[in-house]
N, C-alpha and C positions, 0 to 999 in steps of 0.2 A: 608087700605081702610075702616077699621072699627074703629070709634072713641073710642070704648071701649078698643082697643088694647093698647092704652096708650104709655107712654115713658119708655123705659127700655134700657138695655145695647146694644141691637142691632138695636134700632130705636129711633128716637126722636118724633115720633107720626105721626098723620095722615095729618098734614098740610105741603105741599111740600115746601113752602117758609120758614116757621119756621124751618123745618128740614134742609134746605140748610144753613140758617144762623147759626144754632147750629153746624152743621157739620164743617163749615168753622172755627168757633171759637174753636171747639174741636181739629181739626187738627193743627191749628195755635198754640194753647196752648201746645199740645203734642210735636210738632216738633220744637217749638221755633220761633215765628214770621212767616216769609214767607218761612222758610225752606232753606234760602240761607246762613246759617252760614258757618264757615270754614270746619266743618265736621258734619255729621248727628249724633245726639245723640240718637234719637228715630224716627222711621218711622211709620207713621199712615197708617192703612189699613182700607179703607172704604168698607163696605159690606152691603148687598149682591146685586150685580149687576146682575140681575134686576128682579123685579116682584115676588119675593118670598113671599111677604106679601099677595098674593092672595091664598096661601095654605089654605086648608079647607074652601074655598069660593065656594059656589055652589056645595058642596059635593065632591070635589077633595081632594086627599091626596098627601103627599110627594112622594109616591112610583109610582105615575102615573101622575105627575103634569106638565101640560102645561099651562103657563099663556098666555092668548090671550089678546094682548094689541094693540090697534090701534095707528096710528101715533100721533094723537092729545093727547091721554091719555099718551103716552110715553113722549111726550114733556112737557105736563102740569103737570103731576102727578109724574112720575117716574124719570125723568132726573134731576130735580132741586136739590135734595139732593146731587147728585153726582157732579153737577156743583159747589156746595159749596166746596166739597172736592178738586176738581181740582183747583178752585180759591186759595185755601190755599196751593196748591202744595203738596198734599198727595203723598207719595212715592209709595204706592201700593193700589190695589183695589182687592177685592175678588168677583169673579163671583159666581152666585148662582147655586145651585144644580138642579134647575128646568129647563124645556125647556121654551122658549118664542116663540110663534107663530110656534111651531113645531120643533124648533132647540134647542139643549142644549145651555144654556146661555154661557157656557165656550167655546163653539165652534161655536158661532153665528157671522159670519163676519159682518153682518149689525150692530149688537149692538156693537161689540168690535172695529171694524175699522171705520165705518161711524159715529156712534153716539158718542162713548166714545173718540176715538182718533181724529176723524175728527171734529165733531161738538163741543165737549167740550174741545178738545185740551189736553187730558190727555197724559203725557209723561212718567209716571211711569210704573211699571210692574203689571201684573195681576196674581193672585194666585187662586187656586181652593178651594172650600169649602170642 
């Protein structure tokens, strides 16, 4: 959410569309094309699903962190990078350590089942942070 955050090993920056395109290219490059080879040589794990970039935002810390994300912001800002991962057929995804709208991200049925598996069509496995 903060343009000063920049691009580093865990994020490609603040622009959701650019992050989606870069995630798709990264996963495709790591796994080899669309991941449909005879066998998997390397599996990409996209992280952190979802909202962990709001840490230290408005005075919250990782020890009591609940990202409050409305449906529009989820769709417009947070899901696109993971959509890129799913398009590239990433084999796994890491859920984030924070809560989202009061539920831990790793145990949030709305995020994991409806958004990730339903809306985005993710078929891989989810690991914890």
